[in-house]
mmCIF file of the N, C-alpha and C atoms, coordinates in Angstrom:
data_MODEL
# 
_entry.id   MODEL 
# 
loop_
_atom_site.group_PDB 
_atom_site.id 
_atom_site.type_symbol 
_atom_site.label_atom_id 
_atom_site.label_alt_id 
_atom_site.label_comp_id 
_atom_site.label_asym_id 
_atom_site.label_entity_id 
_atom_site.label_seq_id 
_atom_site.pdbx_PDB_ins_code 
_atom_site.Cartn_x 
_atom_site.Cartn_y 
_atom_site.Cartn_z 
_atom_site.occupancy 
_atom_site.B_iso_or_equiv 
_atom_site.pdbx_formal_charge 
_atom_site.auth_seq_id 
_atom_site.auth_comp_id 
_atom_site.auth_asym_id 
_atom_site.auth_atom_id 
_atom_site.pdbx_PDB_model_num 
ATOM 1   N N  . MET A 1 1  ? -43.760 72.549 -37.370 1.00 0.00 ? 1  MET A N  1 
ATOM 2   C CA . MET A 1 1  ? -42.656 71.791 -37.587 1.00 0.00 ? 1  MET A CA 1 
ATOM 3   C C  . MET A 1 1  ? -42.023 72.145 -38.956 1.00 0.00 ? 1  MET A C  1 
ATOM 4   N N  . SER A 1 2  ? -40.763 72.324 -39.059 1.00 0.00 ? 2  SER A N  1 
ATOM 5   C CA . SER A 1 2  ? -40.199 72.657 -40.287 1.00 0.00 ? 2  SER A CA 1 
ATOM 6   C C  . SER A 1 2  ? -40.065 71.438 -41.367 1.00 0.00 ? 2  SER A C  1 
ATOM 7   N N  . LYS A 1 3  ? -39.853 71.698 -42.595 1.00 0.00 ? 3  LYS A N  1 
ATOM 8   C CA . LYS A 1 3  ? -39.721 70.699 -43.435 1.00 0.00 ? 3  LYS A CA 1 
ATOM 9   C C  . LYS A 1 3  ? -38.534 69.852 -43.249 1.00 0.00 ? 3  LYS A C  1 
ATOM 10  N N  . ARG A 1 4  ? -37.394 70.473 -42.799 1.00 0.00 ? 4  ARG A N  1 
ATOM 11  C CA . ARG A 1 4  ? -36.245 69.643 -42.418 1.00 0.00 ? 4  ARG A CA 1 
ATOM 12  C C  . ARG A 1 4  ? -36.555 68.714 -41.313 1.00 0.00 ? 4  ARG A C  1 
ATOM 13  N N  . ALA A 1 5  ? -37.237 69.044 -40.246 1.00 0.00 ? 5  ALA A N  1 
ATOM 14  C CA . ALA A 1 5  ? -37.498 68.180 -39.197 1.00 0.00 ? 5  ALA A CA 1 
ATOM 15  C C  . ALA A 1 5  ? -38.507 67.017 -39.710 1.00 0.00 ? 5  ALA A C  1 
ATOM 16  N N  . LEU A 1 6  ? -39.451 67.389 -40.514 1.00 0.00 ? 6  LEU A N  1 
ATOM 17  C CA . LEU A 1 6  ? -40.202 66.322 -41.030 1.00 0.00 ? 6  LEU A CA 1 
ATOM 18  C C  . LEU A 1 6  ? -39.406 65.298 -41.906 1.00 0.00 ? 6  LEU A C  1 
ATOM 19  N N  . ILE A 1 7  ? -38.512 65.756 -42.659 1.00 0.00 ? 7  ILE A N  1 
ATOM 20  C CA . ILE A 1 7  ? -37.772 64.816 -43.448 1.00 0.00 ? 7  ILE A CA 1 
ATOM 21  C C  . ILE A 1 7  ? -36.784 63.985 -42.623 1.00 0.00 ? 7  ILE A C  1 
ATOM 22  N N  . VAL A 1 8  ? -36.253 64.551 -41.607 1.00 0.00 ? 8  VAL A N  1 
ATOM 23  C CA . VAL A 1 8  ? -35.388 63.778 -40.623 1.00 0.00 ? 8  VAL A CA 1 
ATOM 24  C C  . VAL A 1 8  ? -36.246 62.763 -39.942 1.00 0.00 ? 8  VAL A C  1 
ATOM 25  N N  . SER A 1 9  ? -37.489 63.066 -39.512 1.00 0.00 ? 9  SER A N  1 
ATOM 26  C CA . SER A 1 9  ? -38.357 62.191 -38.864 1.00 0.00 ? 9  SER A CA 1 
ATOM 27  C C  . SER A 1 9  ? -38.770 61.055 -39.863 1.00 0.00 ? 9  SER A C  1 
ATOM 28  N N  . PHE A 1 10 ? -38.908 61.441 -41.086 1.00 0.00 ? 10 PHE A N  1 
ATOM 29  C CA . PHE A 1 10 ? -39.242 60.378 -42.114 1.00 0.00 ? 10 PHE A CA 1 
ATOM 30  C C  . PHE A 1 10 ? -38.040 59.254 -42.191 1.00 0.00 ? 10 PHE A C  1 
ATOM 31  N N  . PHE A 1 11 ? -36.856 59.792 -42.202 1.00 0.00 ? 11 PHE A N  1 
ATOM 32  C CA . PHE A 1 11 ? -35.679 58.912 -42.245 1.00 0.00 ? 11 PHE A CA 1 
ATOM 33  C C  . PHE A 1 11 ? -35.558 58.104 -40.966 1.00 0.00 ? 11 PHE A C  1 
ATOM 34  N N  . VAL A 1 12 ? -35.937 58.632 -39.767 1.00 0.00 ? 12 VAL A N  1 
ATOM 35  C CA . VAL A 1 12 ? -35.865 57.843 -38.582 1.00 0.00 ? 12 VAL A CA 1 
ATOM 36  C C  . VAL A 1 12 ? -36.888 56.731 -38.566 1.00 0.00 ? 12 VAL A C  1 
ATOM 37  N N  . VAL A 1 13 ? -38.102 57.079 -39.090 1.00 0.00 ? 13 VAL A N  1 
ATOM 38  C CA . VAL A 1 13 ? -39.163 55.977 -39.238 1.00 0.00 ? 13 VAL A CA 1 
ATOM 39  C C  . VAL A 1 13 ? -38.678 54.901 -40.220 1.00 0.00 ? 13 VAL A C  1 
ATOM 40  N N  . LEU A 1 14 ? -38.079 55.371 -41.328 1.00 0.00 ? 14 LEU A N  1 
ATOM 41  C CA . LEU A 1 14 ? -37.556 54.397 -42.303 1.00 0.00 ? 14 LEU A CA 1 
ATOM 42  C C  . LEU A 1 14 ? -36.338 53.538 -41.773 1.00 0.00 ? 14 LEU A C  1 
ATOM 43  N N  . PHE A 1 15 ? -35.679 54.019 -40.835 1.00 0.00 ? 15 PHE A N  1 
ATOM 44  C CA . PHE A 1 15 ? -34.510 53.371 -40.123 1.00 0.00 ? 15 PHE A CA 1 
ATOM 45  C C  . PHE A 1 15 ? -35.180 52.170 -39.325 1.00 0.00 ? 15 PHE A C  1 
ATOM 46  N N  . PHE A 1 16 ? -36.301 52.496 -38.554 1.00 0.00 ? 16 PHE A N  1 
ATOM 47  C CA . PHE A 1 16 ? -36.824 51.453 -37.831 1.00 0.00 ? 16 PHE A CA 1 
ATOM 48  C C  . PHE A 1 16 ? -37.595 50.446 -38.637 1.00 0.00 ? 16 PHE A C  1 
ATOM 49  N N  . LEU A 1 17 ? -38.157 51.004 -39.764 1.00 0.00 ? 17 LEU A N  1 
ATOM 50  C CA . LEU A 1 17 ? -38.923 50.047 -40.713 1.00 0.00 ? 17 LEU A CA 1 
ATOM 51  C C  . LEU A 1 17 ? -38.030 49.055 -41.404 1.00 0.00 ? 17 LEU A C  1 
ATOM 52  N N  . HIS A 1 18 ? -36.729 49.448 -41.535 1.00 0.00 ? 18 HIS A N  1 
ATOM 53  C CA . HIS A 1 18 ? -35.801 48.587 -42.229 1.00 0.00 ? 18 HIS A CA 1 
ATOM 54  C C  . HIS A 1 18 ? -35.507 47.293 -41.495 1.00 0.00 ? 18 HIS A C  1 
ATOM 55  N N  . GLN A 1 19 ? -35.765 47.301 -40.248 1.00 0.00 ? 19 GLN A N  1 
ATOM 56  C CA . GLN A 1 19 ? -35.553 46.136 -39.428 1.00 0.00 ? 19 GLN A CA 1 
ATOM 57  C C  . GLN A 1 19 ? -36.874 45.256 -39.389 1.00 0.00 ? 19 GLN A C  1 
ATOM 58  N N  . ASP A 1 20 ? -36.976 44.539 -40.617 1.00 0.00 ? 20 ASP A N  1 
ATOM 59  C CA . ASP A 1 20 ? -38.215 43.835 -40.868 1.00 0.00 ? 20 ASP A CA 1 
ATOM 60  C C  . ASP A 1 20 ? -38.276 42.360 -40.383 1.00 0.00 ? 20 ASP A C  1 
ATOM 61  N N  . TYR A 1 21 ? -38.068 42.242 -39.016 1.00 0.00 ? 21 TYR A N  1 
ATOM 62  C CA . TYR A 1 21 ? -38.054 40.849 -38.406 1.00 0.00 ? 21 TYR A CA 1 
ATOM 63  C C  . TYR A 1 21 ? -39.389 40.111 -38.590 1.00 0.00 ? 21 TYR A C  1 
ATOM 64  N N  . TRP A 1 22 ? -40.503 40.876 -38.767 1.00 0.00 ? 22 TRP A N  1 
ATOM 65  C CA . TRP A 1 22 ? -41.739 40.176 -38.816 1.00 0.00 ? 22 TRP A CA 1 
ATOM 66  C C  . TRP A 1 22 ? -42.051 39.394 -40.130 1.00 0.00 ? 22 TRP A C  1 
ATOM 67  N N  . TRP A 1 23 ? -41.223 39.693 -41.207 1.00 0.00 ? 23 TRP A N  1 
ATOM 68  C CA . TRP A 1 23 ? -41.319 38.873 -42.365 1.00 0.00 ? 23 TRP A CA 1 
ATOM 69  C C  . TRP A 1 23 ? -40.362 37.640 -42.412 1.00 0.00 ? 23 TRP A C  1 
ATOM 70  N N  . LYS A 1 24 ? -39.665 37.485 -41.421 1.00 0.00 ? 24 LYS A N  1 
ATOM 71  C CA . LYS A 1 24 ? -38.524 36.504 -41.479 1.00 0.00 ? 24 LYS A CA 1 
ATOM 72  C C  . LYS A 1 24 ? -38.977 35.096 -41.877 1.00 0.00 ? 24 LYS A C  1 
ATOM 73  N N  . ASP A 1 25 ? -40.161 34.658 -41.297 1.00 0.00 ? 25 ASP A N  1 
ATOM 74  C CA . ASP A 1 25 ? -40.523 33.275 -41.532 1.00 0.00 ? 25 ASP A CA 1 
ATOM 75  C C  . ASP A 1 25 ? -41.711 33.101 -42.460 1.00 0.00 ? 25 ASP A C  1 
ATOM 76  N N  . ASP A 1 26 ? -42.124 34.286 -43.147 1.00 0.00 ? 26 ASP A N  1 
ATOM 77  C CA . ASP A 1 26 ? -43.348 34.241 -43.914 1.00 0.00 ? 26 ASP A CA 1 
ATOM 78  C C  . ASP A 1 26 ? -42.897 33.872 -45.404 1.00 0.00 ? 26 ASP A C  1 
ATOM 79  N N  . ALA A 1 27 ? -43.555 32.780 -45.961 1.00 0.00 ? 27 ALA A N  1 
ATOM 80  C CA . ALA A 1 27 ? -43.260 32.233 -47.201 1.00 0.00 ? 27 ALA A CA 1 
ATOM 81  C C  . ALA A 1 27 ? -44.277 32.786 -48.323 1.00 0.00 ? 27 ALA A C  1 
ATOM 82  N N  . THR A 1 28 ? -45.050 33.869 -47.917 1.00 0.00 ? 28 THR A N  1 
ATOM 83  C CA . THR A 1 28 ? -45.957 34.370 -48.803 1.00 0.00 ? 28 THR A CA 1 
ATOM 84  C C  . THR A 1 28 ? -45.273 34.895 -50.038 1.00 0.00 ? 28 THR A C  1 
ATOM 85  N N  . LEU A 1 29 ? -45.965 34.683 -51.182 1.00 0.00 ? 29 LEU A N  1 
ATOM 86  C CA . LEU A 1 29 ? -45.472 35.276 -52.522 1.00 0.00 ? 29 LEU A CA 1 
ATOM 87  C C  . LEU A 1 29 ? -46.421 36.484 -52.914 1.00 0.00 ? 29 LEU A C  1 
ATOM 88  N N  . VAL A 1 30 ? -45.821 37.498 -53.374 1.00 0.00 ? 30 VAL A N  1 
ATOM 89  C CA . VAL A 1 30 ? -46.478 38.660 -53.795 1.00 0.00 ? 30 VAL A CA 1 
ATOM 90  C C  . VAL A 1 30 ? -46.493 38.555 -55.332 1.00 0.00 ? 30 VAL A C  1 
ATOM 91  N N  . LEU A 1 31 ? -47.668 38.771 -55.952 1.00 0.00 ? 31 LEU A N  1 
ATOM 92  C CA . LEU A 1 31 ? -47.734 38.550 -57.402 1.00 0.00 ? 31 LEU A CA 1 
ATOM 93  C C  . LEU A 1 31 ? -47.399 37.245 -57.854 1.00 0.00 ? 31 LEU A C  1 
ATOM 94  N N  . GLY A 1 32 ? -47.369 36.203 -56.963 1.00 0.00 ? 32 GLY A N  1 
ATOM 95  C CA . GLY A 1 32 ? -47.191 34.925 -57.303 1.00 0.00 ? 32 GLY A CA 1 
ATOM 96  C C  . GLY A 1 32 ? -45.727 34.468 -57.542 1.00 0.00 ? 32 GLY A C  1 
ATOM 97  N N  . PHE A 1 33 ? -44.811 35.279 -57.439 1.00 0.00 ? 33 PHE A N  1 
ATOM 98  C CA . PHE A 1 33 ? -43.421 34.935 -57.612 1.00 0.00 ? 33 PHE A CA 1 
ATOM 99  C C  . PHE A 1 33 ? -42.351 35.679 -56.679 1.00 0.00 ? 33 PHE A C  1 
ATOM 100 N N  . LEU A 1 34 ? -42.801 36.722 -56.028 1.00 0.00 ? 34 LEU A N  1 
ATOM 101 C CA . LEU A 1 34 ? -41.985 37.625 -55.266 1.00 0.00 ? 34 LEU A CA 1 
ATOM 102 C C  . LEU A 1 34 ? -42.055 37.303 -53.771 1.00 0.00 ? 34 LEU A C  1 
ATOM 103 N N  . PRO A 1 35 ? -41.004 36.916 -53.071 1.00 0.00 ? 35 PRO A N  1 
ATOM 104 C CA . PRO A 1 35 ? -41.147 36.671 -51.546 1.00 0.00 ? 35 PRO A CA 1 
ATOM 105 C C  . PRO A 1 35 ? -41.603 38.095 -50.981 1.00 0.00 ? 35 PRO A C  1 
ATOM 106 N N  . VAL A 1 36 ? -42.461 37.916 -49.946 1.00 0.00 ? 36 VAL A N  1 
ATOM 107 C CA . VAL A 1 36 ? -43.033 39.102 -49.284 1.00 0.00 ? 36 VAL A CA 1 
ATOM 108 C C  . VAL A 1 36 ? -41.860 39.954 -48.680 1.00 0.00 ? 36 VAL A C  1 
ATOM 109 N N  . SER A 1 37 ? -40.814 39.460 -48.237 1.00 0.00 ? 37 SER A N  1 
ATOM 110 C CA . SER A 1 37 ? -39.813 40.208 -47.631 1.00 0.00 ? 37 SER A CA 1 
ATOM 111 C C  . SER A 1 37 ? -39.017 41.008 -48.706 1.00 0.00 ? 37 SER A C  1 
ATOM 112 N N  . LEU A 1 38 ? -38.822 40.470 -49.893 1.00 0.00 ? 38 LEU A N  1 
ATOM 113 C CA . LEU A 1 38 ? -38.239 41.164 -50.903 1.00 0.00 ? 38 LEU A CA 1 
ATOM 114 C C  . LEU A 1 38 ? -39.137 42.347 -51.566 1.00 0.00 ? 38 LEU A C  1 
ATOM 115 N N  . ALA A 1 39 ? -40.390 42.020 -51.619 1.00 0.00 ? 39 ALA A N  1 
ATOM 116 C CA . ALA A 1 39 ? -41.443 43.042 -52.051 1.00 0.00 ? 39 ALA A CA 1 
ATOM 117 C C  . ALA A 1 39 ? -41.363 44.166 -50.960 1.00 0.00 ? 39 ALA A C  1 
ATOM 118 N N  . TYR A 1 40 ? -41.378 43.861 -49.727 1.00 0.00 ? 40 TYR A N  1 
ATOM 119 C CA . TYR A 1 40 ? -41.217 44.857 -48.642 1.00 0.00 ? 40 TYR A CA 1 
ATOM 120 C C  . TYR A 1 40 ? -39.964 45.713 -48.849 1.00 0.00 ? 40 TYR A C  1 
ATOM 121 N N  . HIS A 1 41 ? -38.855 45.102 -49.223 1.00 0.00 ? 41 HIS A N  1 
ATOM 122 C CA . HIS A 1 41 ? -37.642 45.898 -49.356 1.00 0.00 ? 41 HIS A CA 1 
ATOM 123 C C  . HIS A 1 41 ? -37.680 46.722 -50.639 1.00 0.00 ? 41 HIS A C  1 
ATOM 124 N N  . ILE A 1 42 ? -38.297 46.325 -51.622 1.00 0.00 ? 42 ILE A N  1 
ATOM 125 C CA . ILE A 1 42 ? -38.458 47.133 -52.865 1.00 0.00 ? 42 ILE A CA 1 
ATOM 126 C C  . ILE A 1 42 ? -39.278 48.378 -52.558 1.00 0.00 ? 42 ILE A C  1 
ATOM 127 N N  . VAL A 1 43 ? -40.329 48.153 -51.804 1.00 0.00 ? 43 VAL A N  1 
ATOM 128 C CA . VAL A 1 43 ? -41.187 49.392 -51.473 1.00 0.00 ? 43 VAL A CA 1 
ATOM 129 C C  . VAL A 1 43 ? -40.381 50.186 -50.445 1.00 0.00 ? 43 VAL A C  1 
ATOM 130 N N  . TRP A 1 44 ? -39.620 49.678 -49.587 1.00 0.00 ? 44 TRP A N  1 
ATOM 131 C CA . TRP A 1 44 ? -38.853 50.431 -48.579 1.00 0.00 ? 44 TRP A CA 1 
ATOM 132 C C  . TRP A 1 44 ? -37.822 51.298 -49.378 1.00 0.00 ? 44 TRP A C  1 
ATOM 133 N N  . THR A 1 45 ? -37.115 50.597 -50.358 1.00 0.00 ? 45 THR A N  1 
ATOM 134 C CA . THR A 1 45 ? -36.094 51.367 -51.100 1.00 0.00 ? 45 THR A CA 1 
ATOM 135 C C  . THR A 1 45 ? -36.665 52.409 -51.952 1.00 0.00 ? 45 THR A C  1 
ATOM 136 N N  . LEU A 1 46 ? -37.843 52.366 -52.479 1.00 0.00 ? 46 LEU A N  1 
ATOM 137 C CA . LEU A 1 46 ? -38.517 53.401 -53.230 1.00 0.00 ? 46 LEU A CA 1 
ATOM 138 C C  . LEU A 1 46 ? -38.833 54.517 -52.235 1.00 0.00 ? 46 LEU A C  1 
ATOM 139 N N  . LEU A 1 47 ? -39.202 54.230 -51.018 1.00 0.00 ? 47 LEU A N  1 
ATOM 140 C CA . LEU A 1 47 ? -39.378 55.256 -50.010 1.00 0.00 ? 47 LEU A CA 1 
ATOM 141 C C  . LEU A 1 47 ? -38.248 56.014 -49.729 1.00 0.00 ? 47 LEU A C  1 
ATOM 142 N N  . VAL A 1 48 ? -37.070 55.311 -49.487 1.00 0.00 ? 48 VAL A N  1 
ATOM 143 C CA . VAL A 1 48 ? -35.804 55.958 -49.301 1.00 0.00 ? 48 VAL A CA 1 
ATOM 144 C C  . VAL A 1 48 ? -35.418 56.812 -50.421 1.00 0.00 ? 48 VAL A C  1 
ATOM 145 N N  . ALA A 1 49 ? -35.557 56.384 -51.688 1.00 0.00 ? 49 ALA A N  1 
ATOM 146 C CA . ALA A 1 49 ? -35.351 57.206 -52.791 1.00 0.00 ? 49 ALA A CA 1 
ATOM 147 C C  . ALA A 1 49 ? -36.089 58.499 -52.834 1.00 0.00 ? 49 ALA A C  1 
ATOM 148 N N  . PHE A 1 50 ? -37.450 58.291 -52.413 1.00 0.00 ? 50 PHE A N  1 
ATOM 149 C CA . PHE A 1 50 ? -38.357 59.526 -52.465 1.00 0.00 ? 50 PHE A CA 1 
ATOM 150 C C  . PHE A 1 50 ? -37.781 60.465 -51.267 1.00 0.00 ? 50 PHE A C  1 
ATOM 151 N N  . GLY A 1 51 ? -37.307 59.975 -50.114 1.00 0.00 ? 51 GLY A N  1 
ATOM 152 C CA . GLY A 1 51 ? -36.852 60.777 -49.143 1.00 0.00 ? 51 GLY A CA 1 
ATOM 153 C C  . GLY A 1 51 ? -35.585 61.592 -49.469 1.00 0.00 ? 51 GLY A C  1 
ATOM 154 N N  . TRP A 1 52 ? -34.632 60.920 -50.262 1.00 0.00 ? 52 TRP A N  1 
ATOM 155 C CA . TRP A 1 52 ? -33.538 61.625 -50.773 1.00 0.00 ? 52 TRP A CA 1 
ATOM 156 C C  . TRP A 1 52 ? -33.975 62.686 -51.791 1.00 0.00 ? 52 TRP A C  1 
ATOM 157 N N  . PHE A 1 53 ? -34.984 62.476 -52.540 1.00 0.00 ? 53 PHE A N  1 
ATOM 158 C CA . PHE A 1 53 ? -35.578 63.545 -53.478 1.00 0.00 ? 53 PHE A CA 1 
ATOM 159 C C  . PHE A 1 53 ? -35.933 64.692 -52.571 1.00 0.00 ? 53 PHE A C  1 
ATOM 160 N N  . LEU A 1 54 ? -36.691 64.409 -51.527 1.00 0.00 ? 54 LEU A N  1 
ATOM 161 C CA . LEU A 1 54 ? -37.069 65.555 -50.611 1.00 0.00 ? 54 LEU A CA 1 
ATOM 162 C C  . LEU A 1 54 ? -35.919 66.232 -49.993 1.00 0.00 ? 54 LEU A C  1 
ATOM 163 N N  . VAL A 1 55 ? -34.897 65.606 -49.637 1.00 0.00 ? 55 VAL A N  1 
ATOM 164 C CA . VAL A 1 55 ? -33.657 66.276 -49.108 1.00 0.00 ? 55 VAL A CA 1 
ATOM 165 C C  . VAL A 1 55 ? -33.118 67.195 -50.132 1.00 0.00 ? 55 VAL A C  1 
ATOM 166 N N  . GLY A 1 56 ? -32.985 66.733 -51.446 1.00 0.00 ? 56 GLY A N  1 
ATOM 167 C CA . GLY A 1 56 ? -32.457 67.465 -52.383 1.00 0.00 ? 56 GLY A CA 1 
ATOM 168 C C  . GLY A 1 56 ? -33.311 68.763 -52.756 1.00 0.00 ? 56 GLY A C  1 
ATOM 169 N N  . LYS A 1 57 ? -34.606 68.575 -52.624 1.00 0.00 ? 57 LYS A N  1 
ATOM 170 C CA . LYS A 1 57 ? -35.512 69.582 -52.999 1.00 0.00 ? 57 LYS A CA 1 
ATOM 171 C C  . LYS A 1 57 ? -35.592 70.712 -51.907 1.00 0.00 ? 57 LYS A C  1 
ATOM 172 N N  . PHE A 1 58 ? -35.676 70.205 -50.610 1.00 0.00 ? 58 PHE A N  1 
ATOM 173 C CA . PHE A 1 58 ? -36.072 71.128 -49.492 1.00 0.00 ? 58 PHE A CA 1 
ATOM 174 C C  . PHE A 1 58 ? -34.887 71.412 -48.531 1.00 0.00 ? 58 PHE A C  1 
ATOM 175 N N  . CYS A 1 59 ? -33.900 70.548 -48.476 1.00 0.00 ? 59 CYS A N  1 
ATOM 176 C CA . CYS A 1 59 ? -32.827 70.655 -47.392 1.00 0.00 ? 59 CYS A CA 1 
ATOM 177 C C  . CYS A 1 59 ? -31.459 71.051 -48.020 1.00 0.00 ? 59 CYS A C  1 
ATOM 178 N N  . TRP A 1 60 ? -31.214 70.915 -49.212 1.00 0.00 ? 60 TRP A N  1 
ATOM 179 C CA . TRP A 1 60 ? -29.948 71.195 -49.791 1.00 0.00 ? 60 TRP A CA 1 
ATOM 180 C C  . TRP A 1 60 ? -29.621 72.635 -49.781 1.00 0.00 ? 60 TRP A C  1 
ATOM 181 N N  . PRO A 1 61 ? -28.528 73.065 -49.472 1.00 0.00 ? 61 PRO A N  1 
ATOM 182 C CA . PRO A 1 61 ? -28.093 74.490 -49.492 1.00 0.00 ? 61 PRO A CA 1 
ATOM 183 C C  . PRO A 1 61 ? -28.239 75.047 -50.862 1.00 0.00 ? 61 PRO A C  1 
ATOM 184 N N  . ARG A 1 62 ? -28.840 76.240 -50.878 1.00 0.00 ? 62 ARG A N  1 
ATOM 185 C CA . ARG A 1 62 ? -28.982 76.967 -52.175 1.00 0.00 ? 62 ARG A CA 1 
ATOM 186 C C  . ARG A 1 62 ? -27.489 77.513 -52.588 1.00 0.00 ? 62 ARG A C  1 
ATOM 187 N N  . GLY A 1 63 ? -27.280 77.697 -53.903 1.00 0.00 ? 63 GLY A N  1 
ATOM 188 C CA . GLY A 1 63 ? -26.135 78.327 -54.359 1.00 0.00 ? 63 GLY A CA 1 
ATOM 189 C C  . GLY A 1 63 ? -24.926 77.427 -54.699 1.00 0.00 ? 63 GLY A C  1 
ATOM 190 N N  . LEU A 1 64 ? -24.998 76.152 -54.190 1.00 0.00 ? 64 LEU A N  1 
ATOM 191 C CA . LEU A 1 64 ? -23.827 75.255 -54.286 1.00 0.00 ? 64 LEU A CA 1 
ATOM 192 C C  . LEU A 1 64 ? -23.449 75.018 -55.848 1.00 0.00 ? 64 LEU A C  1 
ATOM 193 N N  . ASP A 1 65 ? -24.547 75.026 -56.598 1.00 0.00 ? 65 ASP A N  1 
ATOM 194 C CA . ASP A 1 65 ? -24.288 74.737 -58.058 1.00 0.00 ? 65 ASP A CA 1 
ATOM 195 C C  . ASP A 1 65 ? -24.025 75.907 -58.880 1.00 0.00 ? 65 ASP A C  1 
ATOM 196 N N  . ASP A 1 66 ? -24.026 77.105 -58.286 1.00 0.00 ? 66 ASP A N  1 
ATOM 197 C CA . ASP A 1 66 ? -23.700 78.340 -59.011 1.00 0.00 ? 66 ASP A CA 1 
ATOM 198 C C  . ASP A 1 66 ? -22.216 78.303 -59.356 1.00 0.00 ? 66 ASP A C  1 
ATOM 199 N N  . GLU A 1 67 ? -21.989 78.764 -60.620 1.00 0.00 ? 67 GLU A N  1 
ATOM 200 C CA . GLU A 1 67 ? -20.620 78.938 -60.995 1.00 0.00 ? 67 GLU A CA 1 
ATOM 201 C C  . GLU A 1 67 ? -19.961 80.155 -60.276 1.00 0.00 ? 67 GLU A C  1 
ATOM 202 N N  . THR A 1 68 ? -18.856 80.160 -60.052 1.00 0.00 ? 68 THR A N  1 
ATOM 203 C CA . THR A 1 68 ? -18.229 81.325 -59.426 1.00 0.00 ? 68 THR A CA 1 
ATOM 204 C C  . THR A 1 68 ? -18.081 82.356 -60.444 1.00 0.00 ? 68 THR A C  1 
ATOM 205 N N  . ALA A 1 69 ? -18.104 83.669 -59.933 1.00 0.00 ? 69 ALA A N  1 
ATOM 206 C CA . ALA A 1 69 ? -18.136 84.813 -60.990 1.00 0.00 ? 69 ALA A CA 1 
ATOM 207 C C  . ALA A 1 69 ? -16.752 84.837 -61.484 1.00 0.00 ? 69 ALA A C  1 
ATOM 208 N N  . PRO A 1 70 ? -16.632 85.167 -62.833 1.00 0.00 ? 70 PRO A N  1 
ATOM 209 C CA . PRO A 1 70 ? -15.332 85.212 -63.336 1.00 0.00 ? 70 PRO A CA 1 
ATOM 210 C C  . PRO A 1 70 ? -14.581 86.434 -62.883 1.00 0.00 ? 70 PRO A C  1 
ATOM 211 N N  . SER A 1 71 ? -13.271 86.274 -62.864 1.00 0.00 ? 71 SER A N  1 
ATOM 212 C CA . SER A 1 71 ? -12.321 87.397 -62.325 1.00 0.00 ? 71 SER A CA 1 
ATOM 213 C C  . SER A 1 71 ? -12.437 88.540 -63.246 1.00 0.00 ? 71 SER A C  1 
ATOM 214 N N  . SER A 1 72 ? -12.251 89.764 -62.655 1.00 0.00 ? 72 SER A N  1 
ATOM 215 C CA . SER A 1 72 ? -12.267 90.898 -63.477 1.00 0.00 ? 72 SER A CA 1 
ATOM 216 C C  . SER A 1 72 ? -11.061 91.176 -64.373 1.00 0.00 ? 72 SER A C  1 
ATOM 217 N N  . LYS A 1 73 ? -9.961  90.367 -63.873 1.00 0.00 ? 73 LYS A N  1 
ATOM 218 C CA . LYS A 1 73 ? -8.748  90.425 -64.781 1.00 0.00 ? 73 LYS A CA 1 
ATOM 219 C C  . LYS A 1 73 ? -8.801  89.572 -65.935 1.00 0.00 ? 73 LYS A C  1 
ATOM 220 N N  . PRO A 1 74 ? -8.308  89.996 -67.108 1.00 0.00 ? 74 PRO A N  1 
ATOM 221 C CA . PRO A 1 74 ? -8.348  89.243 -68.325 1.00 0.00 ? 74 PRO A CA 1 
ATOM 222 C C  . PRO A 1 74 ? -7.332  88.054 -68.107 1.00 0.00 ? 74 PRO A C  1 
ATOM 223 N N  . PRO A 1 75 ? -7.522  86.873 -68.670 1.00 0.00 ? 75 PRO A N  1 
ATOM 224 C CA . PRO A 1 75 ? -6.478  85.802 -68.570 1.00 0.00 ? 75 PRO A CA 1 
ATOM 225 C C  . PRO A 1 75 ? -5.137  86.154 -69.240 1.00 0.00 ? 75 PRO A C  1 
ATOM 226 N N  . ARG A 1 76 ? -4.090  85.813 -68.628 1.00 0.00 ? 76 ARG A N  1 
ATOM 227 C CA . ARG A 1 76 ? -2.849  86.126 -69.218 1.00 0.00 ? 76 ARG A CA 1 
ATOM 228 C C  . ARG A 1 76 ? -2.518  85.290 -70.380 1.00 0.00 ? 76 ARG A C  1 
ATOM 229 N N  . ALA A 1 77 ? -1.921  85.939 -71.376 1.00 0.00 ? 77 ALA A N  1 
ATOM 230 C CA . ALA A 1 77 ? -1.548  85.168 -72.539 1.00 0.00 ? 77 ALA A CA 1 
ATOM 231 C C  . ALA A 1 77 ? -0.325  84.301 -72.341 1.00 0.00 ? 77 ALA A C  1 
ATOM 232 N N  . ALA A 1 78 ? -0.200  83.102 -72.897 1.00 0.00 ? 78 ALA A N  1 
ATOM 233 C CA . ALA A 1 78 ? 0.995   82.385 -72.755 1.00 0.00 ? 78 ALA A CA 1 
ATOM 234 C C  . ALA A 1 78 ? 2.151   82.972 -73.624 1.00 0.00 ? 78 ALA A C  1 
ATOM 235 N N  . PRO A 1 79 ? 3.372   82.999 -73.047 1.00 0.00 ? 79 PRO A N  1 
ATOM 236 C CA . PRO A 1 79 ? 4.403   83.611 -73.806 1.00 0.00 ? 79 PRO A CA 1 
ATOM 237 C C  . PRO A 1 79 ? 4.850   82.862 -75.055 1.00 0.00 ? 79 PRO A C  1 
# 
């Protein structure tokens, strides 16, 4: 399986994990002050950020950031 397919699969899994209906009625606090649903979304957001890092590292086309080669003609002087 290619890296691109793995990354796409990662985002599909994250899409389904975003629908966190199982934390809807849970009043548990993480670290004593953070609702479990909010803590879950913090971790989910960090995973999404990591996924976009992987996209930039492995899936982004090469050469987009290269500057175009300068023209062989010298610039015209203003009159």
